[in-house]
C-alpha positions as CSV (number, residue, x, y, z in Angstrom):
1,M,79.5,-125.9,-206.0
2,I,82.7,-127.7,-204.9
3,Y,85.9,-126.6,-206.7
4,F,88.4,-129.5,-207.0
5,D,90.6,-128.2,-209.8
6,N,93.3,-126.4,-207.9
7,A,96.1,-128.0,-209.9
8,A,94.8,-126.0,-212.9
9,T,94.5,-122.8,-210.9
10,S,93.7,-122.2,-207.3
11,W,90.3,-120.9,-206.3
12,P,89.1,-119.1,-204.3
13,K,92.0,-116.8,-203.6
14,P,92.5,-115.4,-200.1
15,E,90.3,-112.3,-199.7
16,V,93.4,-110.1,-199.3
17,V,94.4,-110.9,-202.9
18,Y,91.0,-109.6,-204.2
19,K,91.2,-106.5,-202.1
20,K,94.8,-105.7,-203.1
21,N,94.0,-106.1,-206.8
22,D,91.0,-103.8,-206.6
23,E,92.9,-101.2,-204.6
24,F,96.1,-101.4,-206.7
25,F,94.3,-101.3,-210.0
26,R,92.4,-98.1,-209.0
27,N,95.3,-96.3,-207.4
28,S,98.8,-97.5,-208.3
29,C,98.8,-99.5,-211.5
30,A,101.4,-97.6,-213.5
31,N,104.4,-98.9,-215.4
32,P,107.1,-99.8,-212.9
33,G,110.7,-98.6,-213.3
34,R,109.8,-96.3,-216.3
35,A,109.3,-93.0,-214.5
36,S,110.0,-91.1,-211.3
37,H,106.4,-90.2,-210.5
38,I,104.6,-91.6,-207.5
39,M,102.4,-94.2,-209.3
40,S,105.4,-95.7,-211.1
41,V,107.4,-95.8,-207.9
42,E,104.6,-97.5,-206.0
43,S,104.3,-100.1,-208.8
44,A,108.0,-100.7,-208.7
45,K,107.9,-101.1,-204.9
46,A,105.2,-103.8,-205.2
47,L,107.2,-105.7,-207.8
48,E,110.4,-105.6,-205.7
49,E,108.6,-106.5,-202.5
50,C,107.0,-109.5,-204.1
51,R,110.5,-110.5,-205.4
52,L,111.8,-110.2,-201.9
53,M,108.9,-112.2,-200.3
54,L,109.4,-115.0,-202.9
55,S,113.1,-115.2,-202.1
56,K,112.2,-115.7,-198.4
57,L,109.6,-118.3,-199.2
58,F,112.0,-120.2,-201.4
59,N,115.1,-119.6,-199.2
60,C,116.8,-118.0,-202.1
61,P,119.6,-115.8,-200.7
62,E,119.6,-113.3,-203.6
63,K,116.3,-111.8,-204.6
64,D,117.6,-110.6,-208.0
65,R,117.9,-114.2,-209.0
66,I,114.1,-114.3,-209.2
67,V,112.8,-113.3,-212.7
68,F,109.1,-112.5,-213.2
69,T,107.5,-114.3,-216.1
70,F,103.9,-114.8,-217.2
71,S,103.6,-118.5,-216.4
72,T,105.5,-121.7,-215.7
73,T,105.3,-122.4,-219.4
74,D,106.9,-119.1,-220.2
75,S,109.7,-119.8,-217.7
76,L,110.3,-123.3,-219.1
77,N,110.5,-122.0,-222.6
78,M,112.9,-119.3,-221.5
79,V,115.4,-122.0,-220.4
80,I,114.9,-124.5,-223.1
81,N,115.1,-122.0,-225.9
82,G,117.8,-119.9,-224.2
83,L,120.2,-122.6,-223.1
84,L,120.2,-125.3,-225.7
85,N,122.2,-125.4,-229.0
86,Q,122.6,-127.7,-231.9
87,G,124.2,-130.9,-230.9
88,D,123.2,-130.7,-227.2
89,H,121.6,-133.6,-225.3
90,V,118.7,-133.3,-222.8
91,I,117.5,-135.8,-220.3
92,T,113.9,-135.7,-219.1
93,T,111.2,-138.1,-218.0
94,T,108.0,-139.7,-219.3
95,M,106.0,-137.8,-216.6
96,E,106.5,-134.3,-218.0
97,H,103.9,-131.8,-219.0
98,N,103.6,-130.6,-222.6
99,S,105.1,-127.3,-221.4
100,V,108.4,-129.2,-221.3
101,V,107.8,-131.9,-224.0
102,R,106.6,-129.5,-226.8
103,P,109.5,-127.0,-226.5
104,L,112.0,-129.9,-226.3
105,E,110.5,-131.6,-229.4
106,E,110.8,-128.2,-231.2
107,M,114.5,-128.2,-230.3
108,R,114.8,-131.7,-231.7
109,K,114.3,-130.0,-235.1
110,K,117.4,-128.0,-234.4
111,S,119.4,-131.2,-233.8
112,V,119.0,-131.3,-230.0
113,E,119.0,-134.9,-228.8
114,I,116.4,-135.9,-226.1
115,S,116.4,-138.9,-223.8
116,Y,113.1,-139.7,-222.1
117,I,113.6,-141.8,-218.9
118,Q,110.8,-144.2,-218.2
119,C,109.0,-143.7,-214.9
120,N,107.3,-146.5,-212.9
121,S,103.5,-147.0,-212.5
122,E,103.4,-144.6,-209.5
123,G,105.1,-141.9,-211.6
124,F,108.6,-142.0,-210.0
125,V,111.8,-141.8,-211.9
126,S,114.9,-143.5,-210.6
127,P,117.9,-141.1,-210.3
128,S,120.2,-144.0,-211.2
129,D,118.4,-144.3,-214.6
130,I,119.0,-140.6,-215.2
131,K,122.7,-141.0,-214.4
132,K,123.1,-143.9,-216.8
133,Q,121.9,-141.7,-219.7
134,I,124.5,-138.9,-219.2
135,K,126.7,-138.3,-222.2
136,N,129.6,-135.9,-223.0
137,N,127.2,-133.6,-224.7
138,T,124.4,-133.6,-222.0
139,K,123.5,-130.0,-221.4
140,L,120.4,-130.1,-219.4
141,I,118.4,-132.4,-217.1
142,C,114.8,-131.4,-216.9
143,I,112.2,-132.8,-214.4
144,N,109.0,-131.8,-212.7
145,H,109.0,-131.5,-209.0
146,V,105.4,-132.8,-208.7
147,S,103.4,-134.6,-211.4
148,N,100.2,-132.8,-212.4
149,V,98.6,-136.2,-213.2
150,T,99.5,-138.4,-210.1
151,G,100.8,-135.9,-207.5
152,T,104.1,-137.8,-207.4
153,I,106.9,-135.9,-205.6
154,Q,110.1,-136.6,-207.5
155,P,113.5,-136.9,-205.8
156,V,114.6,-133.6,-207.2
157,N,117.4,-133.0,-204.7
158,E,119.2,-136.2,-205.7
159,I,118.6,-135.6,-209.4
160,C,119.9,-132.0,-209.2
161,A,123.0,-133.3,-207.3
162,I,123.7,-135.7,-210.1
163,A,123.5,-132.9,-212.6
164,R,125.8,-130.7,-210.5
165,E,128.4,-133.4,-210.0
166,N,128.5,-133.9,-213.8
167,G,128.6,-130.2,-214.7
168,I,125.1,-130.3,-216.3
169,N,122.4,-127.7,-215.9
170,S,119.2,-128.7,-214.1
171,L,115.7,-127.3,-214.7
172,V,112.9,-128.1,-212.3
173,D,109.2,-127.6,-213.3
174,G,107.7,-126.4,-210.0
175,A,104.2,-125.9,-211.3
176,Q,102.5,-128.2,-208.8
177,A,105.0,-127.8,-206.0
178,V,105.2,-124.1,-204.9
179,G,102.8,-123.2,-202.1
180,V,101.9,-126.9,-201.8
181,I,105.0,-128.4,-200.3
182,P,108.2,-126.7,-198.9
183,V,110.5,-125.5,-201.7
184,D,114.0,-124.7,-200.6
185,I,116.1,-123.6,-203.6
186,N,119.3,-124.2,-201.7
187,E,118.4,-127.7,-200.7
188,I,117.1,-128.6,-204.1
189,G,120.2,-127.3,-205.8
190,A,118.5,-126.7,-209.1
191,D,120.1,-124.2,-211.5
192,F,116.7,-123.1,-212.8
193,Y,113.4,-123.5,-211.0
194,A,110.2,-122.5,-212.9
195,F,107.0,-121.7,-211.0
196,P,103.5,-120.3,-211.4
197,G,101.9,-117.5,-209.5
198,H,98.3,-118.5,-210.0
199,K,98.3,-122.0,-208.5
200,G,99.7,-122.8,-205.0
201,L,100.8,-119.2,-204.5
202,F,97.2,-117.9,-204.8
203,G,98.1,-115.1,-207.2
204,P,96.2,-114.1,-210.3
205,T,96.6,-115.8,-213.7
206,G,99.3,-114.3,-215.9
207,T,101.9,-114.5,-213.2
208,G,105.0,-116.8,-212.8
209,G,108.7,-116.8,-212.3
210,L,112.0,-118.4,-212.8
211,V,114.8,-118.8,-210.3
212,I,118.1,-118.5,-212.1
213,P,121.8,-118.9,-211.1
214,R,123.9,-115.8,-210.4
215,N,126.2,-116.5,-213.3
216,T,124.4,-117.9,-216.4
217,N,124.9,-117.9,-220.1
218,L,121.1,-118.2,-220.6
219,R,120.1,-116.2,-223.7
220,P,117.2,-113.8,-223.1
221,F,114.0,-115.2,-224.5
222,R,112.8,-111.7,-225.4
223,R,114.6,-108.4,-225.7
224,G,113.5,-104.8,-225.4
225,G,112.8,-102.1,-222.9
226,T,113.7,-102.8,-219.3
227,G,113.4,-99.4,-217.7
228,S,117.2,-99.3,-217.1
229,H,120.3,-98.7,-219.2
230,S,118.1,-97.2,-221.9
231,E,121.1,-95.7,-223.7
232,E,122.4,-99.2,-224.6
233,V,121.3,-100.9,-227.8
234,E,122.3,-104.3,-226.4
235,Q,120.2,-106.1,-223.8
236,P,121.6,-105.1,-220.4
237,A,123.4,-107.7,-218.3
238,L,121.9,-106.6,-215.0
239,L,119.8,-109.2,-213.2
240,P,117.0,-109.7,-213.1
241,Y,116.1,-107.1,-215.7
242,R,118.1,-108.8,-218.4
243,Y,115.2,-111.3,-218.6
244,E,112.3,-108.9,-217.9
245,S,111.8,-107.0,-221.1
246,G,108.5,-105.2,-221.6
247,T,105.9,-104.1,-219.1
248,M,105.5,-106.6,-216.3
249,N,102.1,-107.8,-215.2
250,V,102.4,-105.5,-212.2
251,L,98.7,-105.8,-211.3
252,G,99.0,-109.6,-211.2
253,I,102.3,-109.4,-209.2
254,A,100.7,-107.1,-206.6
255,G,98.0,-109.8,-206.1
256,L,100.7,-112.4,-206.0
257,L,102.5,-110.5,-203.3
258,E,99.4,-110.8,-201.1
259,G,99.1,-114.5,-201.9
260,V,102.7,-115.1,-200.8
261,K,102.2,-113.1,-197.6
262,F,99.2,-115.3,-196.9
263,I,101.2,-118.5,-197.3
264,M,103.9,-117.2,-195.1
265,S,101.4,-116.2,-192.4
266,E,99.6,-119.5,-192.5
267,G,102.7,-121.6,-192.8
268,I,103.5,-124.0,-195.7
269,D,103.6,-126.9,-193.2
270,A,100.0,-126.1,-192.1
271,I,98.9,-125.9,-195.7
272,R,100.5,-129.2,-196.5
273,K,99.1,-130.9,-193.4
274,H,95.5,-129.7,-194.2
275,E,95.6,-130.9,-197.8
276,E,97.2,-134.2,-196.8
277,C,94.4,-134.8,-194.3
278,L,91.8,-134.3,-197.1
279,V,93.7,-136.7,-199.4
280,K,93.8,-139.3,-196.7
281,Y,90.1,-139.0,-196.0
282,I,89.2,-139.4,-199.7
283,I,91.6,-142.3,-200.4
284,E,90.5,-144.2,-197.3
285,G,86.8,-143.5,-198.1
286,L,87.1,-144.9,-201.6
287,G,89.4,-147.8,-200.7
288,D,86.7,-150.5,-200.6
289,L,85.4,-149.7,-204.1
290,G,86.7,-152.5,-206.3
291,Q,85.5,-150.8,-209.5
292,L,87.6,-147.7,-208.8
293,K,91.3,-147.4,-209.8
294,L,93.4,-144.8,-208.1
295,Y,96.8,-143.7,-209.6
296,G,99.9,-142.4,-207.9
297,P,101.9,-143.2,-204.8
298,E,100.3,-145.2,-202.0
299,N,102.5,-143.4,-199.5
300,L,100.8,-140.1,-198.8
301,S,104.1,-138.4,-197.8
302,L,105.3,-138.9,-201.4
303,R,102.3,-137.2,-203.1
304,T,100.4,-134.0,-203.1
305,S,96.7,-133.3,-203.1
306,V,96.3,-134.4,-206.8
307,I,94.2,-137.5,-207.1
308,S,93.6,-139.2,-210.5
309,F,91.1,-142.1,-210.8
310,N,88.9,-144.0,-213.1
311,I,85.8,-146.2,-212.6
312,D,85.4,-149.4,-214.6
313,G,82.9,-148.9,-217.4
314,W,82.9,-145.1,-217.3
315,D,84.4,-142.7,-219.8
316,S,86.4,-140.2,-217.8
317,S,84.8,-137.2,-219.6
318,L,81.3,-138.5,-218.9
319,L,82.3,-139.2,-215.3
320,G,83.5,-135.6,-214.9
321,I,80.2,-134.3,-216.3
322,T,78.2,-136.5,-214.0
323,L,80.2,-135.2,-211.0
324,E,79.4,-131.6,-212.0
325,Q,75.8,-131.9,-213.1
326,G,74.8,-134.5,-210.4
327,Y,76.8,-133.3,-207.4
328,G,78.2,-129.8,-208.2
329,I,81.8,-131.1,-208.1
330,L,84.2,-129.5,-210.5
331,S,87.1,-131.7,-211.7
332,R,89.3,-132.1,-214.7
333,T,89.2,-135.0,-217.1
334,G,91.3,-136.3,-220.0
335,M,95.0,-136.2,-220.4
336,H,95.8,-133.0,-218.5
337,C,98.3,-131.9,-221.2
338,S,100.5,-134.8,-220.2
339,P,100.0,-137.7,-222.7
340,M,103.4,-139.3,-221.9
341,A,102.4,-139.5,-218.2
342,H,99.2,-141.2,-219.1
343,K,101.1,-143.7,-221.2
344,T,103.3,-144.3,-218.3
345,I,100.5,-145.1,-215.8
346,G,98.5,-147.0,-218.4
347,T,95.6,-144.5,-218.9
348,Y,96.3,-143.4,-222.5
349,P,94.4,-142.3,-224.5
350,E,91.3,-142.1,-222.3
351,G,93.0,-140.3,-219.5
352,T,91.5,-140.0,-216.0
353,V,89.3,-137.9,-213.8
354,R,91.5,-135.6,-211.7
355,I,90.6,-133.8,-208.5
356,S,93.1,-131.5,-206.9
357,L,92.4,-130.2,-203.4
358,G,93.4,-126.8,-202.1
359,Y,93.7,-125.0,-198.7
360,F,90.2,-123.7,-198.9
361,N,88.6,-127.1,-199.4
362,N,87.3,-128.9,-196.3
363,L,86.3,-132.3,-194.9
364,E,82.6,-131.7,-195.6
365,Q,83.4,-131.3,-199.3
366,A,85.7,-134.3,-199.3
367,D,82.9,-136.3,-197.7
368,T,80.5,-135.1,-200.4
369,F,82.9,-136.3,-203.0
370,V,83.3,-139.7,-201.5
371,N,79.6,-140.2,-201.3
372,A,79.1,-138.9,-204.8
373,V,81.6,-141.5,-206.2
374,K,79.9,-144.3,-204.2
375,G,76.6,-143.2,-205.5
376,I,77.9,-143.4,-209.1
377,V,79.4,-146.9,-208.5
378,Y,76.4,-148.1,-206.6
379,P,73.4,-146.2,-208.0
380,K,70.2,-146.5,-206.1
381,G,67.0,-147.9,-207.7
C-alpha cells in the first residue's frame, strides 16, 4: 500500500509519536492544570512544553500567544465568529477551503459583507486585487497559506502587510503549510494564524492551534473552566487560557510534541527538499502524457507536494478507485471540500484526483505511481 493522502492527514507518524502516546496514555494522561497531583502536573508540563516547541518552530517570541484547539477548522471558526460583527466587511479568495467559506457564509446572515477575490488558473491571488477591495468597514482579510487543491503557496507576507498598513486584521489558514514549508510568524505578519496538529506536524487527529496577537478583542468561541481564576464568573483575560476552556486533548498534544520535536530534529528545509524532489520526479515523469492535465504552479518553488490531476475520459472517482484497487495507491478524489477552488481552476463539479506526498514517501513509491498512471493511460493488450 502506498499512502499519498498526506494533505488530509499525515501517515505514518514518526515512531516516537506512537511510543509517546502509548506511554503517556498509560502513565500520565490526567487533566492538566486542574490539580496539584503528579499526573496532572505531568500533563500540564507536556502541554506547556509543546506550546514552547511550537513557538520555536514558528519563531513566535511569546509562547502564550499559541492557543491549542482541536483542528484548523476549530481555529478558523474561533476567529471568524469571535471577531466579526454586523456591518463588517471581509476579504477572502476563491481558493479557500469550506472551513473558511462556510463560517463566513453563516456570518453573511448576520449582515457581514464578503468579497471573494478571483484567483488565476494556477491558484494565485494578486495582492493588488485584494488592496482594491478594501473599504472603510473592512475588518478582516482571510487567506490560505497553501491551497489544499493545487499546492499553491500564496504571497501571504505581502497580503498581511497590506492588512497591517490599513489597520485590518489578517487571518491565515495554515492547514497545508505548517511542517511542510518554513512558517515564520514574525515574517508573515499575520494577526491570526490557524494550523493543524495532525498533518505536517505529525501529531494525532484532534489537535490544532491558533497563533493570536498579544492584544486582541477576539471574543472567546467557548467559555467555561480553564483551571485558573476559578473564583471568577467571567471568562479570565489571561492568555492563552482565555481561549482554552474545557479539558484539552492532552493525549493528542503529547503526541504532537513529539511530532514537532521530530521536525525540528530533521529540519524543515530537509523535509521541504525531500518532498520537492518527489514532486519533481512525478511531474517530469508524467510530462509527456498528453491526456493528463496537471493543475497548480509550474514553478516547483511556488508549490508544495500537493498534486491534482485528471485524465481525459476518466471520472476522477473511478480513477481513484483504479489507483487503489489496481496499484495499491491511496489518493483523494472529488472537490476536497473546496468547490470554489475547483471552479477557479476549471474542474467543477467533477473535481480532480489529488495525491499529496509526505516525508515518509520515497522515490520508489513515486516511480510506482508514475508507471501506474502510464499504465492507465496506455493499457496493455
